[in-house]
ZADO-1210 file (C-alpha; in nm, 4 decimals, padded with zeros to 6 digits):
<atoms>
<atom x="-00.9594" y="02.3817" z="-02.4221" code="UNK" pos="1"/>
<atom x="-00.7166" y="02.1971" z="-02.1933" code="UNK" pos="2"/>
<atom x="-00.7049" y="01.8166" z="-02.2204" code="UNK" pos="3"/>
<atom x="-00.4147" y="01.6152" z="-02.0778" code="UNK" pos="4"/>
<atom x="-00.3436" y="01.2689" z="-01.9394" code="UNK" pos="5"/>
<atom x="-00.2767" y="01.2435" z="-01.5650" code="UNK" pos="6"/>
<atom x="00.0331" y="01.0222" z="-01.6068" code="UNK" pos="7"/>
<atom x="00.2544" y="01.0626" z="-01.2972" code="UNK" pos="8"/>
<atom x="00.0531" y="01.3619" z="-01.1803" code="UNK" pos="9"/>
<atom x="-00.0520" y="01.6747" z="-01.3580" code="UNK" pos="10"/>
<atom x="00.0717" y="02.0118" z="-01.2330" code="UNK" pos="11"/>
<atom x="-00.2027" y="02.2666" z="-01.2983" code="UNK" pos="12"/>
<atom x="-00.0628" y="02.5737" z="-01.1222" code="UNK" pos="13"/>
<atom x="00.0194" y="02.7506" z="-01.4509" code="UNK" pos="14"/>
<atom x="-00.3324" y="02.6931" z="-01.5883" code="UNK" pos="15"/>
<atom x="-00.5795" y="02.7135" z="-01.2994" code="UNK" pos="16"/>
<atom x="-00.6271" y="02.9707" z="-01.0250" code="UNK" pos="17"/>
<atom x="-00.6650" y="02.7389" z="-00.7244" code="UNK" pos="18"/>
<atom x="-00.6245" y="02.3772" z="-00.8378" code="UNK" pos="19"/>
<atom x="-00.2564" y="02.2941" z="-00.7993" code="UNK" pos="20"/>
<atom x="-00.2445" y="01.9349" z="-00.9224" code="UNK" pos="21"/>
<atom x="-00.4300" y="01.6114" z="-00.9810" code="UNK" pos="22"/>
<atom x="-00.2846" y="01.2629" z="-00.9362" code="UNK" pos="23"/>
<atom x="-00.3946" y="00.9088" z="-01.0179" code="UNK" pos="24"/>
<atom x="-00.2092" y="00.6949" z="-00.7631" code="UNK" pos="25"/>
<atom x="-00.1892" y="00.3221" z="-00.6892" code="UNK" pos="26"/>
<atom x="-00.0441" y="00.1699" z="-00.3739" code="UNK" pos="27"/>
<atom x="00.0273" y="-00.2019" z="-00.3771" code="UNK" pos="28"/>
<atom x="-00.0614" y="-00.4184" z="-00.0740" code="UNK" pos="29"/>
<atom x="00.1492" y="-00.3081" z="00.2238" code="UNK" pos="30"/>
<atom x="00.2680" y="00.0130" z="00.0548" code="UNK" pos="31"/>
<atom x="00.2067" y="00.3508" z="00.2130" code="UNK" pos="32"/>
<atom x="00.2516" y="00.7214" z="00.1636" code="UNK" pos="33"/>
<atom x="00.4828" y="00.8476" z="00.4388" code="UNK" pos="34"/>
<atom x="00.3502" y="01.1067" z="00.6843" code="UNK" pos="35"/>
<atom x="00.3652" y="01.4562" z="00.5342" code="UNK" pos="36"/>
<atom x="00.1739" y="01.7822" z="00.5143" code="UNK" pos="37"/>
<atom x="00.1107" y="02.0643" z="00.2692" code="UNK" pos="38"/>
<atom x="00.1219" y="02.4131" z="00.4237" code="UNK" pos="39"/>
<atom x="-00.0529" y="02.5815" z="00.1299" code="UNK" pos="40"/>
<atom x="-00.2769" y="02.3069" z="-00.0125" code="UNK" pos="41"/>
<atom x="-00.5892" y="02.1211" z="00.0899" code="UNK" pos="42"/>
<atom x="-00.6576" y="01.7881" z="-00.0770" code="UNK" pos="43"/>
<atom x="-00.9372" y="01.5541" z="-00.1728" code="UNK" pos="44"/>
<atom x="-00.8748" y="01.1824" z="-00.2184" code="UNK" pos="45"/>
<atom x="-01.1335" y="00.9881" z="-00.4197" code="UNK" pos="46"/>
<atom x="-01.0899" y="00.6110" z="-00.3823" code="UNK" pos="47"/>
<atom x="-01.1410" y="00.4208" z="-00.7074" code="UNK" pos="48"/>
<atom x="-01.0624" y="00.0705" z="-00.5766" code="UNK" pos="49"/>
<atom x="-00.9066" y="-00.1160" z="-00.2861" code="UNK" pos="50"/>
<atom x="-00.8865" y="-00.0546" z="00.0880" code="UNK" pos="51"/>
<atom x="-00.6635" y="00.1493" z="00.3128" code="UNK" pos="52"/>
<atom x="-00.6055" y="00.3141" z="00.6467" code="UNK" pos="53"/>
<atom x="-00.6127" y="00.6944" z="00.6258" code="UNK" pos="54"/>
<atom x="-00.4563" y="00.9002" z="00.9043" code="UNK" pos="55"/>
<atom x="-00.5121" y="01.2733" z="00.9346" code="UNK" pos="56"/>
<atom x="-00.3556" y="01.4181" z="01.2470" code="UNK" pos="57"/>
<atom x="-00.4531" y="01.1821" z="01.5298" code="UNK" pos="58"/>
<atom x="-00.7604" y="01.0452" z="01.3471" code="UNK" pos="59"/>
<atom x="-00.7499" y="00.7088" z="01.1674" code="UNK" pos="60"/>
<atom x="-01.0188" y="00.5557" z="00.9505" code="UNK" pos="61"/>
<atom x="-01.0499" y="00.2676" z="00.7060" code="UNK" pos="62"/>
<atom x="-01.1347" y="00.3855" z="00.3560" code="UNK" pos="63"/>
<atom x="-01.2548" y="00.1972" z="00.0473" code="UNK" pos="64"/>
<atom x="-01.4025" y="00.2329" z="-00.3014" code="UNK" pos="65"/>
<atom x="-01.6151" y="00.5465" z="-00.3583" code="UNK" pos="66"/>
<atom x="-01.4968" y="00.7181" z="-00.0379" code="UNK" pos="67"/>
<atom x="-01.3965" y="01.0839" z="-00.0588" code="UNK" pos="68"/>
<atom x="-01.1481" y="01.2059" z="00.2018" code="UNK" pos="69"/>
<atom x="-01.0918" y="01.5762" z="00.2731" code="UNK" pos="70"/>
<atom x="-00.7474" y="01.6736" z="00.4048" code="UNK" pos="71"/>
<atom x="-00.7253" y="02.0327" z="00.5287" code="UNK" pos="72"/>
<atom x="-00.4059" y="02.2370" z="00.5031" code="UNK" pos="73"/>
<atom x="-00.1684" y="02.1930" z="00.6878" code="UNK" pos="74"/>
<atom x="-00.2857" y="01.8667" z="00.8510" code="UNK" pos="75"/>
<atom x="-00.0267" y="01.5866" z="00.8649" code="UNK" pos="76"/>
<atom x="-00.1558" y="01.2788" z="00.6834" code="UNK" pos="77"/>
<atom x="-00.0606" y="00.9337" z="00.5608" code="UNK" pos="78"/>
<atom x="-00.2285" y="00.6460" z="00.3784" code="UNK" pos="79"/>
<atom x="-00.1521" y="00.2725" z="00.3909" code="UNK" pos="80"/>
<atom x="-00.2907" y="-00.0020" z="00.1681" code="UNK" pos="81"/>
<atom x="-00.4343" y="-00.2548" z="00.4158" code="UNK" pos="82"/>
<atom x="-00.5932" y="-00.4764" z="00.1508" code="UNK" pos="83"/>
<atom x="-00.4657" y="-00.7538" z="-00.0718" code="UNK" pos="84"/>
<atom x="-00.5299" y="-00.5657" z="-00.3998" code="UNK" pos="85"/>
<atom x="-00.3941" y="-00.2318" z="-00.5230" code="UNK" pos="86"/>
<atom x="-00.5448" y="00.0784" z="-00.3612" code="UNK" pos="87"/>
<atom x="-00.6122" y="00.3279" z="-00.6402" code="UNK" pos="88"/>
<atom x="-00.7206" y="00.6858" z="-00.5768" code="UNK" pos="89"/>
<atom x="-00.7331" y="01.0269" z="-00.7393" code="UNK" pos="90"/>
<atom x="-00.5946" y="01.3245" z="-00.5487" code="UNK" pos="91"/>
<atom x="-00.6920" y="01.6838" z="-00.6201" code="UNK" pos="92"/>
<atom x="-00.4692" y="01.9482" z="-00.4560" code="UNK" pos="93"/>
<atom x="-00.6116" y="02.2977" z="-00.4182" code="UNK" pos="94"/>
<atom x="-00.4170" y="02.6071" z="-00.3130" code="UNK" pos="95"/>
<atom x="-00.5436" y="02.7901" z="-00.0063" code="UNK" pos="96"/>
<atom x="-00.4535" y="03.1189" z="00.1569" code="UNK" pos="97"/>
<atom x="-00.3831" y="03.0559" z="00.5229" code="UNK" pos="98"/>
<atom x="-00.4454" y="03.3287" z="00.7769" code="UNK" pos="99"/>
<atom x="-00.1131" y="03.4779" z="00.8781" code="UNK" pos="100"/>
<atom x="-00.0917" y="03.6283" z="01.2239" code="UNK" pos="101"/>
<atom x="00.1669" y="03.8877" z="01.3183" code="UNK" pos="102"/>
</atoms>
């Protein structure tokens, strides 16, 4: 049995086959995650509390409590807390095999 706390993220690549990591993250009002992408991971964000503006590629959408956001690999994405309370969310990163063309 594997039981661990998520504190500061939990790297699962040595234990699981496809799940790379899980994070419990809080962004304070006005804070954001800078634009970035993951070439070998898709992600799910599950919003626990607060509000934010999610950007994936050219798409932007307000997100809030109980929303689940899917981020495909290797889509550029960012998230900004647009509310006046902390935005808290859980991220699950899953490894994917991307088609490689010669």
